[in-house]
N, C-alpha and C positions, 0 to 999 in steps of 0.2 A: 614098579613105583612110578607114580604119575609125575610128569614134568612140572616143576613148580612154576615155570613161566606161564603155564596155562591159567594159573590163578590170578595173574596180573590183569586187571580190568582193561578193556580195549580203550584206545584213545578216544574214539567217537563217543563211547558211552560216558567217559569221564567228562568230556567237553559238554555233553548234553545235560549234565547234572545242574539242576536249578541253582545250586550254591555258587556256580561259576558264571552265571548269566551277567551279574553286575560287573564282574571283572572283565568279561569279554567286551562289554559296552564301553568300559572306561579305558582299558589298556589295549584292546585289539587282540586278534586271535594269535598273532605270532608270539607275543610274550606269555600269554596264557598257555599256549601249547608247549612252550619251552619249560614252564613250571610243571606241567603235567608229565612231560617226558622225564624230567628229573625225579619226580615222585614215583613214576613207574620203575625207574632204574633202582631206586631204593627198595621198592617192593621185590624186585627180582633178586636183589642181594639179601633179602630176608631181614632188612632193617625195620620195615613196617609191614602191617597186614594189608591185604587188599582193601579192606573196608576203610583204611586210613589214607588211601591215595588222594581222595578229593581234599581232605583236610590238609595233607602235606603240600598239595599243589597250591592251595590258598595261602598257606604259610610261606611258601617260596616265591610269591608274587612280588614284584617291585612296587614301591609306593606310587610310582608315576611312569609314564611312557617315555622316559629318557634315562640315559646312563649317568647324567650329571647328578651329583649328590649335594644337598645343602651342607655347608660347613660352618661351624662356629670358629671364627678367626681369633684365636687366642695366642697368636704368634708375637704380638707386640709390634707388628708392621701394619700400619693403618691401610695403606694401599698395596696389597700383596698381589703381584702379577700372577703367581701360580694359583691364586684363589679368585681370579677374575677381576682383580683391581677393585674399583669402587663398587660397593653394594648400592643398589638403587634405593631411593627413598620410597616410603609408602605411596606418595603422590605419583612418583614415576612408575611404580609397579601397577598402580591403578590405571594410569594412562596407557601402559602397554596392553593391559587386558582390554581396554576400550578399543584400542587400535587393532587388536588381533582379528577382529571380524572385518566386514566390509566397511570402508571408511571413505571420506571425501578427500583423500590424500592428493588427488590431482583433479578435483572437480569443484567448481564454484557453485554451491547449492542455490545461490540467489539468481544467477543468470542461466544456470544449466550448462555453461560452457566449461572447457578445460581450465583448471586453475593452476597456479604456480606451485610446484611441489615444494613442501617444506616451508611454506611462508610463515607459519606460526613459530616454528623454531628459529627461523632467520630473524623475525621481528623481536623475539625474546633475546637473542644474542645482541642485537643492536641496542636494545633497551639496557642490557647489562653493560655494554661497552659503547657509550655514546661517542667516543672518539673514533670509532670505526664508521666509515661511510657505507660499507657493504660487507656482507658475510656470506660464507659458503660452508656447507658441511659435507665432508667425505667420510670414508669408512674407517680411517684411523690416522694417527699423527704422521706416520711415515707416508701415507698416501697424500696427505696435504702438502708435504714437502716435495714429493715426487711430481705432483701435478704442477706446483709452482715452477719446478725446474723444466718440465716438459713444455709448459706454455710460455715461459719468459726467457728461457736460455737454451733452446734446441740448437745443438752444434756450436754453442758459444761457451764462454768461460764463466764459472762461478768463483768469485774470490772468497777464500775462507782461510782463517788462521789455522796453522798446523795443530795448535793445541785444542782445536775444536773438531778435529776429525774423529768423532767418537764412534764407538760400537754401541748400538742401540738395544742390544739384547738378542739372545738366542743365536749368536754368531752373525747377525746382520750388522753391516757397517755402513755408516753414512756415506763415505766416498763411493762405495759400490752402488748404493741406491741412486745417488745423483748421476753417476756415469751410466747406469742402466736407463735413466730417463733421457739420455742423449746429450748430456752436458759434459764439459771438460772442467776439471778443477784447477784453479790457480792458487797454490798454497803460498801463504805469506807468513813471515815471522818465524819464530822457533817454537818448540814445544811449550816453553814456559813464558816467552815474552813476544809481544807483537805491538807495533806502534802504528799510529795513523799514517805516517809516512810510508810504511810498508804497503798499506792498502792503496794509497794515492799513487804510488809508483806502479802498481799492478793494473790500475784502471786504464782501459784502452778501447779501441773500436770493437773488440771481440768480447767485451764484458757484458754479460747478461744482467747480473746483479751481485751485490755483496751479501753473503750469508753470515749472519751472526747466530751462532749456536750456543745455547746454554748447556754446559757440561753437567747435566742434571744428575748423573749417577756417580760422580767422583769429584774430588776437590784437589787442586794443585796449590800447594802452599810454598812459601819461601820467596825466592827471587823471581817474581812474576810480574807481568804487565798485560793488561787487556785494553781494548778500545771500546768504550760504551757506544750504544746506538746513536746517541746525540751527536757524537763526533763523526761517526761513519756517515750520518745523514748529510754532512756538509759536502760530501763528495758527489760528483755529477751522475750517479747511477742509483737505482733503487736499492734499498736495504730490506732484506727479508730477515725477520727475527724469528727464529725457532725457539720458543720459550719452553717447549716440552710439556711441563706439568699441567698446563691448563688453568693457571691462576688468572682470573679476569681482571682483578683489581688488587691493590696492595693489601697484604695480610700482615698486621703487626707481629704476629707470632713467628713469621718467616720473613724477616726484613731483607734477606739477601736473595729471595726467590723472585725472578722477574715476572711481571704480569703484563697482560695484553694492553690495558689502558695506558700504563706508563710507557711501554715500548712505542705505542702509536704516537703519544704526545711527544716523545723524544725524536720522532721523525721517521720511524719505520714505515715503509710503504705497505708491507704486508706482515702479519703476525700469524704463525702457524703453531698449533698446540694440540694436545690430546684432550678428549672430553671425559675420559674415565679415570682421571687421576685426581688432582686437587679440586677440580670442578665437581667431582662426585657424581658424574652422569654415566651414560652408556658409552661403550667403545665407539669412538668417532674421531674424526680429525676436524679441527676448526681452522678456518681461514678468515681473517679479518683485515680490513685495510681500505686502501683507496678504491673507490667504486670502479674506475676504469680497469684496474688490474684484476680485481675480483671478478668482474664481468668477463674479462678475457679468459680467466681460468675456467669460468662456468661454461663457456662455449667451446672449450677444447674437447676433442673427441674422448680423451681419457676421463673427463668428468662424468660421462655416462657410465663408464665401467667402474668408477670409484664411488658412485652415489650410495647413499644409505637407504635402508628400507623404512617403511612406515612405523615400525616398532621403535626404531632408534630415534626417529624424529619426535615421536610422542614422548619417549622417555627424556630426551634432551630438553624439550620445551617445558615439561613438568619440573625437571631439575632446576631450570633457570627461573621459573616464576613461582614455584612451590615453596614450601617451608624448608628449613635447613635439613640437609641430607646427612646420612650416617658418617661420611667423611668429615663434614663440618662439626657434627656432634663429637666425634673422636678428638679432633684437634682442639675443641673447646673444653674438653674434659678437665675437671678439677682433680689434681692429685689426691686431695683429701677425700673427695667423693669416691674415687677409684679405690682408695685404701679402705674406706668404710664398706664398700661392696665386697671387696676381697675378704674382709673380716667376717661379714655376714655369711658368706658362702662357707668359709672354714668352720664357723660356728654351727652351720647346718649339717656339717659332716662329723661333728664331734662325737656322735654316738657310734661311729665306725671305729671301734677301739684299736683295730689293727692297721688303720690307715694313718700314715704320717703325712699330715697336711699342715701347711704353715703359710703365713702371709709374708710376702717380701716386697720391698720397694724395688722398682726396676726402671730402666731407661728404654723407652720405645722409640720407634723410628717412623718417619713419614712413609718411605718406600715408594715404589712405582717410579723410580727415577726422579724423585722430587726431594729438594732440600737435603742434599747429601751432607753428612756430618752433623746434622741437627738432632739432638736428643730430646725426647719428650718425657718428663717425669710421669711414671705410671706405677701400678701395683699389680701383683700377680699372686696366684695360688701356687705354692710349691708342692709337688707330689713326687712319689717315687718314679724314677725314669722308666721302670718296666711297664708303666701304664701308657706309654707314648703310643705304641702301635695299637693297643686295644681301644684307646680313645679315637684314634684315626679311623678304625673300622666300626665304630659305633654309628648308630643312625639317630640323630644327625651326627656327622663326624665332628670331632673336636681336634683341632691342630694347634699345638703349642710349640715351644722350643726347648731344647735340652741345654742346660748350662750346669757345669760342675756336677754331673751325674744326677741332676734333678730335672724333672719336667716342670717348666714354668708355664702357667696359663695366664697370660697377660690380659688384662681387662680393657685396655684402652680402645680396642676395636670391637669389643663385644657389647652390643646394645644392652641397655638395662633390662629390657624385656626378655633377654635370653639367659639371665642369671639362673632362673629356675631350671631351664633345659640343661644348662651347663652343670648345675648341681646334680640333676638326675643322671646325666651321663657319667659323672664321676662315681656316683653311688653304684650304678649298674656295672661299671667296668672294674671297680675296685676289687671285686672277688672276695670280699670279706663278709662275715656274718654280722649283721647289725646287733649291737649289744642289747640284750634283753634283760630286764630286771629279774633277779633271782626269785624263784617262787617262794611265797610266804610259807613259813614253817607252821606245821600243825602241832598242836599239843597232844 
């Protein structure tokens, strides 16, 4: 009996097949060869015929040369850290594509001399926050705070309220970050209450600055007291306000969320924030404030290690000067419009007679460490919970949340243009036979 392995087409012959030429040019040989190997293994196992190896390899190819998969965010969390936080606007995505090739990121095309890196994004930030004298962009919010500590308080004390010694996610804690930057912490007050006198008593020759941290991912209620930036600014040392979520100016929907403009007007010397939360831009850290201090940070050796690339600069600039981004769209969503969209999607599934789909009113959240405790009225499609994993494994993936044994697909963070894709994903994963009209009777 002949060895069935001899019937498996050789790798070089499969790769030479014209049907794979386009995939090789688009994805590269590594991914294509991996799909070919998988198809050959199926052939050896007798699952497919040798003549089907090329077709099986084509079917097993990834859509693009990255393991990251697009996701429809139906969790009801607008800025979801596990889903990459803020989705970029079309203008920002177009800017990233334009910047992906050779660009003038550090070249003045008029003079032919070296230009200032990120000038466009910096100018856009200053236009958005006129109260700032200067701005600097680094690679995330934690980096912005670490750079401030390294440049302004090396070997000195940072005064901070005990109730603001927060954990910033994934096990990383603010005190450890600041100490790793070479600073010492001078804690004042108690977990729930701190007064201006506590700060004043701690100020001394070893003080680098006072740090005011917005506890953006939790709320302390009850017998509490904090000191606002305006009062801290009366003390004879700089105040650095870490506002966290990246709100540049007041947002009526979130009246308790600190913003950069108000913090600077209140007397903060520097404001640090993230760019990929409420601002709705790419991951980056924003530093705004007094020109002398920002320039001091920009000349610190760590600034080189923490700088952002051209793609981030392009996306940030487009986010600042372009149209409203998806985060802004989600926050501005009308509950009535969300309800109407949910009803339309459920109506579009009505022919799936075995699928239990319903419209429910929900409460969504901002997420991303912003506006803790704030609920946003929304609407969702309720489905059987056993669809949860199947929708996650669909392409594009759909991620919702499970409540009371039902899967809720909340629409607040789902762009209107994705409703059709969401409906198609539900239909594909439901695993039910679409209702067909009964055949007409013949006489």
